[in-house]
C-alpha positions in Angstrom: 3.5 72.8 -79.4 6.3 75.3 -80.0 6.4 79.3 -79.5 5.1 80.9 -76.4 2.7 78.4 -75.4 3.0 76.3 -72.1 5.5 73.4 -72.4 4.0 70.4 -73.2 4.5 67.0 -70.8 4.8 63.8 -72.4 1.2 62.8 -71.8 0.6 65.8 -74.2 2.8 64.5 -76.6 1.4 61.4 -76.5 -2.4 62.3 -76.7 -1.7 64.8 -79.6 0.3 62.0 -81.7 -2.5 59.4 -80.9 -4.8 62.0 -82.5 -2.6 62.4 -85.5 -2.0 58.7 -85.8 1.7 59.4 -85.4 3.8 56.0 -85.0 7.2 57.1 -85.2 9.5 60.0 -84.1 12.5 61.4 -85.7 15.1 62.0 -82.5 17.1 64.9 -84.5 20.0 67.3 -83.5 23.0 69.2 -85.7 26.4 69.1 -85.9 28.5 72.1 -86.2 27.9 72.5 -89.8 24.0 72.1 -89.2 23.9 68.8 -90.8 20.9 66.9 -89.1 21.3 63.5 -87.6 18.3 61.4 -86.5 17.1 58.1 -85.1 13.6 56.8 -86.0 12.0 55.9 -82.6 8.9 54.2 -82.1 6.2 56.2 -80.6 5.7 53.0 -78.3 9.1 53.9 -76.9 8.1 58.1 -76.0 8.5 57.6 -72.0 12.3 56.0 -72.5 13.3 58.7 -75.2 12.2 61.4 -73.2 13.5 59.9 -69.7 16.8 58.5 -71.2 17.3 59.4 -74.8 18.7 57.7 -77.7 22.2 57.0 -78.0 24.5 58.0 -81.2 28.2 57.4 -81.9 29.4 61.1 -81.7 32.1 60.7 -83.9 29.8 59.2 -86.7 27.7 62.4 -86.4 29.8 64.9 -87.8 31.6 67.6 -85.9 30.5 67.0 -82.0 33.6 67.2 -80.5 33.8 63.3 -80.1 36.3 60.5 -81.4 35.5 57.4 -82.2 36.3 55.9 -78.5 34.4 58.2 -76.6 31.0 57.6 -74.8 27.6 57.7 -76.6 26.0 61.0 -77.1 22.2 60.9 -75.8 19.6 62.8 -77.7 16.9 63.8 -75.5 14.1 65.9 -77.1 12.3 69.2 -76.0 9.0 68.5 -76.2 8.2 72.1 -77.2 9.7 71.3 -80.7 7.3 68.6 -81.7 6.6 68.7 -85.4 4.3 66.6 -87.1 6.0 65.5 -90.5 3.6 67.1 -93.1 4.1 64.6 -95.8 4.2 61.7 -93.7 1.6 61.6 -91.7 2.6 58.6 -89.1 5.6 60.4 -88.6 6.9 63.2 -85.9 10.2 65.0 -85.0 11.7 66.4 -82.2 14.6 68.7 -81.8 17.2 67.1 -79.3 19.3 68.2 -76.8 22.5 66.2 -76.4 23.9 64.8 -73.2 27.1 62.7 -72.4 27.1 60.6 -69.2 24.2 62.4 -67.8 25.6 66.1 -68.5 24.6 68.5 -71.1 27.1 68.3 -73.9 28.8 72.0 -74.4 29.8 70.9 -78.1 26.0 70.7 -79.0 25.0 73.9 -81.2 21.4 73.6 -79.6 22.9 73.7 -76.5 25.2 76.3 -77.0 22.3 78.8 -78.2 20.1 77.8 -74.9 23.2 78.9 -72.8 23.5 82.0 -74.1 19.8 82.7 -74.3 19.6 82.0 -70.5 22.4 84.3 -69.9 20.2 87.1 -71.9 17.1 86.2 -69.9 19.2 86.9 -66.4 19.6 90.2 -67.9 16.0 90.3 -68.8 15.9 89.6 -72.6 13.9 87.3 -74.7 15.9 87.5 -78.1 13.3 87.1 -80.7 14.3 86.3 -84.3 12.7 85.9 -87.9 14.9 84.3 -90.8 14.5 84.9 -94.5 15.7 81.4 -95.8 16.5 81.7 -99.4 17.1 78.9 -102.1 17.7 77.8 -105.4 16.1 74.7 -107.1 18.6 73.1 -109.5 19.1 70.0 -111.2 22.2 67.7 -111.2 23.8 66.5 -114.6 25.5 63.4 -115.1 28.9 65.2 -115.0 28.1 66.7 -111.5 27.5 70.2 -112.6 24.2 71.7 -112.0 21.5 73.8 -113.9 18.6 75.7 -112.8 15.5 73.6 -112.5 13.6 75.7 -114.6 14.8 76.2 -118.1 12.5 78.9 -119.1 13.6 81.1 -116.1 16.0 83.3 -118.2 15.3 86.9 -117.4 17.9 89.1 -116.4 15.9 90.4 -113.3 13.7 87.7 -112.7 12.7 89.0 -109.0 9.1 88.6 -108.5 8.4 87.1 -111.5 4.7 86.3 -112.1 5.5 83.5 -114.8 8.4 82.0 -112.7 5.8 81.8 -109.5 3.4 80.2 -111.8 5.5 77.4 -113.1 6.8 76.6 -109.7 3.1 77.1 -108.1 2.6 73.3 -106.9 6.0 73.3 -105.5 5.5 76.5 -103.7 2.0 76.2 -102.5 2.7 72.7 -101.1 5.5 74.2 -98.8 3.5 77.3 -98.0 0.6 74.9 -96.9 2.8 72.7 -94.7 4.3 75.6 -92.9 0.9 77.2 -92.2 -0.3 73.6 -90.9 2.4 73.7 -88.5 1.1 77.1 -87.5 4.3 78.8 -88.4 2.6 81.7 -90.3 3.7 81.6 -93.9 2.7 85.1 -94.9 4.7 85.6 -98.5 6.4 83.4 -101.1 8.3 85.0 -103.7 10.7 84.5 -106.8 13.9 85.9 -105.8 16.5 88.1 -107.4 18.2 84.9 -109.3 16.8 82.4 -111.5 15.1 79.2 -109.9 15.8 81.5 -106.7 12.9 81.4 -103.9 12.3 82.7 -100.6 9.3 81.4 -98.5 8.6 83.5 -95.0 7.2 82.6 -91.9 6.9 84.7 -88.6 9.1 85.1 -86.1 9.5 83.9 -82.5 12.0 83.3 -79.9 15.3 82.5 -81.0 15.3 78.9 -80.0 12.0 77.9 -81.5 13.0 80.0 -84.9 16.2 77.9 -85.2 14.2 74.8 -84.5 12.0 75.6 -87.5 14.8 76.8 -89.9 16.6 73.2 -89.5 13.3 71.8 -90.0 12.3 74.0 -93.1 15.6 73.1 -94.9 14.7 69.4 -94.3 11.5 69.8 -95.3 12.3 72.0 -98.9 15.1 69.5 -99.4 12.8 66.4 -99.1 9.8 68.0 -101.4 12.6 68.7 -103.8 14.2 65.3 -103.9 10.6 63.9 -104.6 10.5 65.8 -107.4 14.0 64.8 -108.7 15.4 68.4 -108.1 17.8 69.7 -105.5 16.8 72.4 -103.2 20.1 74.2 -102.1 20.6 76.8 -99.6 24.3 77.1 -100.9 25.3 80.9 -100.7 26.6 81.0 -104.0 25.8 78.2 -106.5 26.0 80.3 -109.6 29.0 82.8 -110.0 26.7 84.8 -112.2 23.5 85.2 -110.1 22.4 86.5 -106.6 23.4 84.5 -103.9 21.2 83.4 -101.0 21.1 84.5 -97.9 19.5 83.8 -94.5 18.8 87.5 -93.2 17.9 87.4 -89.4 15.4 90.1 -88.2 16.6 90.7 -84.5 14.7 92.1 -81.5 14.8 91.8 -77.7 11.6 91.6 -75.6 11.1 92.2 -72.1 11.2 88.7 -69.9 8.1 89.9 -68.0 6.0 91.8 -70.1 6.8 90.7 -73.3 7.4 94.3 -74.7 9.4 94.9 -77.5 12.4 96.9 -76.1 14.1 98.0 -79.5 10.9 99.9 -80.4 10.6 103.9 -79.9 8.2 105.7 -81.8 9.8 108.8 -80.8 13.2 108.0 -82.0 14.6 111.2 -83.0 16.6 109.3 -85.7 13.3 108.1 -87.3 14.3 104.7 -87.4 11.7 103.7 -85.0 14.6 102.1 -82.4 15.2 102.7 -78.7 18.7 103.5 -77.3 18.9 99.8 -76.2 18.7 98.9 -80.0 21.2 101.5 -80.9 23.7 99.9 -78.6 23.1 96.6 -79.7 23.9 97.7 -83.1 26.7 99.0 -81.6 27.6 96.1 -80.6 26.9 94.0 -84.0 29.3 96.9 -85.7 32.0 96.1 -83.0 32.1 92.4 -83.8 31.1 92.0 -87.2 34.4 90.9 -88.8 34.7 88.2 -85.7 30.8 86.8 -86.1 30.8 86.7 -90.0 33.2 83.7 -89.2 30.0 82.0 -87.8 27.4 83.5 -89.7 29.0 83.1 -93.0 30.9 79.8 -92.0 32.1 78.4 -95.5 34.6 78.8 -98.4 31.5 79.6 -100.7 30.0 82.4 -98.4 32.4 84.8 -99.5 31.7 84.1 -103.1 28.5 86.0 -102.1 29.6 88.5 -100.0 31.9 90.5 -102.1 32.5 94.4 -102.9 31.5 94.3 -106.4 27.7 94.7 -106.7 27.9 92.8 -110.2 25.6 90.1 -111.0 23.4 89.4 -113.9 20.3 91.4 -112.1 22.5 94.0 -111.5 23.0 93.7 -107.6 24.2 91.1 -105.0 22.0 92.3 -102.2 25.1 91.2 -99.9 26.6 94.2 -98.1 30.2 94.2 -97.2 30.3 97.4 -95.2 30.1 97.7 -91.6 27.1 100.3 -91.3 23.5 100.6 -90.5 20.9 102.5 -91.6 17.2 103.2 -92.7 15.3 100.6 -95.4 18.2 100.3 -97.4 19.3 97.0 -98.5 23.0 98.0 -99.4 23.8 98.4 -95.6 24.9 95.5 -93.7 22.2 96.5 -90.7 18.9 97.3 -92.3 16.1 98.8 -90.4 13.1 97.8 -92.4 10.7 99.3 -89.8 10.7 100.4 -86.2 11.7 97.9 -83.5 13.9 95.4 -85.4 17.1 95.1 -86.7 18.2 93.2 -89.9 21.6 91.4 -90.8 21.8 90.9 -94.5 24.9 89.2 -94.5 24.2 86.1 -92.8 23.9 83.1 -95.2 22.2 79.6 -95.6 24.9 77.7 -95.0 25.1 78.9 -91.7 24.2 76.7 -88.3 21.6 78.8 -87.1 22.0 77.9 -83.3 25.7 79.2 -83.5 24.7 82.0 -85.4 22.1 83.1 -83.4 24.4 82.8 -80.2 27.1 84.6 -82.1 25.1 87.8 -82.8 23.1 88.1 -79.5 26.5 87.8 -77.8 27.8 90.6 -80.0 24.7 92.5 -79.3 24.7 92.4 -75.8 28.4 93.1 -75.4 27.2 96.3 -77.1 24.8 97.0 -74.5 27.1 95.8 -71.3 29.3 98.6 -72.7 26.8 101.2 -73.9 28.3 101.3 -77.3 28.0 104.1 -79.7 26.3 102.7 -83.0 27.7 106.1 -84.8 25.2 107.9 -87.3 22.8 105.7 -89.8 24.0 105.6 -93.3 21.4 106.5 -96.4 24.3 106.1 -99.1 24.1 103.5 -101.9 26.8 101.8 -100.9 27.3 100.3 -104.0 28.2 103.6 -105.7 30.4 104.7 -102.9 34.1 104.9 -103.8 36.6 103.4 -101.6 38.2 106.4 -101.1 35.2 108.3 -99.7 34.6 104.8 -97.6 37.9 104.8 -96.1 37.7 108.5 -95.1 34.4 108.4 -93.5 35.9 105.3 -91.3 33.5 102.8 -92.7 35.4 99.6 -92.4 34.8 96.0 -94.7 34.0 92.5 -93.6 36.8 90.0 -93.9 37.3 88.6 -97.5 37.7 85.1 -97.0 37.0 82.4 -94.6 40.4 82.1 -93.3 40.5 86.1 -92.3 37.2 85.6 -90.8 38.2 82.9 -88.6 41.4 84.9 -87.5 39.2 87.7 -86.5 37.0 85.2 -84.7 39.8 83.9 -82.8 40.7 87.4 -81.2 37.3 88.0 -80.3 36.3 87.8 -76.2 33.1 88.6 -76.1 32.5 85.7 -78.6 34.5 83.4 -77.2 32.4 83.9 -74.0 29.2 83.7 -75.9 30.0 80.4 -77.5 31.6 78.9 -74.5 33.9 76.5 -73.1 34.0 72.9 -73.9 35.7 69.9 -72.1 35.3 66.4 -73.4 35.5 63.0 -71.8 39.6 62.7 -72.3 39.8 66.0 -70.2 40.1 68.1 -73.1 39.0 71.5 -72.2 38.9 74.6 -74.9 36.9 77.5 -75.6 34.4 76.6 -78.6 35.5 79.2 -81.0 39.0 77.1 -81.0 37.3 73.7 -81.9 35.3 75.6 -84.4 38.3 77.7 -85.8 40.4 74.2 -86.2 37.4 72.8 -88.1 37.4 75.8 -90.6 41.1 76.0 -91.0 40.5 72.2 -91.9 37.7 73.4 -94.6 40.0 76.2 -96.0 43.1 73.9 -96.5 40.6 71.6 -98.5 39.3 74.0 -100.5 42.9 75.5 -101.4 44.3 72.2 -102.0 42.5 71.9 -105.3 43.3 73.2 -108.6 40.2 74.8 -110.1 39.4 75.1 -114.0 40.2 79.0 -113.7 43.7 78.5 -112.6 44.3 76.1 -115.4 42.7 78.2 -117.7 44.4 81.6 -116.5 48.2 80.0 -115.9 48.5 77.0 -118.3 50.2 78.6 -121.2 51.0 81.9 -119.3 54.6 81.5 -118.4 
């Protein structure tokens, strides 16, 4: 019932549920880390669920801006997000918006995105995105270490490997069928550039719908993997020697009244099929990339995928670190794979898609508001470019780690405005950026306090 069709009523959902034999619903939302929380609600309580919501102790539900003493989060379903669960036919799912004491809760990532989309709509824009969610299938050993799920997947360059697809046919085809049953339009499934790494694509839609689907897709793939005694991980870099997993965003702005792609210009003199508006959006992405990467690549592990070296077992990271755009060139941060859309290749699978979409849209809209110049497109193989040449060309690099990225985010006023101001029931009022930064600094400290096996090998007997 999502994406472009008229908003369903409670009676529409009830009728559809009865037709499908649905007896229960998951009322689901995510925290800052995009960890899904839910309650199981009988279908007979649909009216109460829609009118009142279902309550959660916010402090127990992750990073939602609450302490243990504060009032319940109330999850109210967006009926447009109704999703039958394909492998459990008596179950449906709603993506929910969060309220506290009757007011929208500004720490809710879905609410943060909705508000940003409303600001875009007031300017005449609908933000549409398609997400490429890459993941590994792995097995966890008794000692906690992981190995790839397919022991026969040993090629140095396994991308598109037919035999690898064949060995995983049952899993991949099951996911594909379920995605198409949901009406999302799965159009391709491939073995990616690392061993036991896969990507399954579905069509783009408005940003809120696409993000709702991304959350459910990760849940679905993870659940189906567990049923086979496997783990599906969207962790950006689970193996040091293999290519990491991205969540590339393909982005465009559409006219809110005519539904025309405003990024498309077949007469583009640069030959990319982009409009002036699209180039201004790129200008905004480039200006704010150092800051928004803290939201779109939000973990310590993200920066082990984003690295200056192009080395992996296959010969490429496919993860650009230089703030450039240009042509159908996968060494660029911003690739133009075809007319009328922009792909950001730095976003990864650990992101909260609601917050990531908010950040990139805010950056792009600032470029439009200030008519920022995108500069010339870059056609070089940036894996082979020297640091001196890049410096002389004025090409900048993304932050090297999460701590640097968070520091850049804190300085960015446009992203502060995009992510909004939050206030909790204790009267604390702050920018969401500051709350996000505090949480991420804590994550960095926990990481930095670990003594790794590499450090022991490197330093134990050196001195």
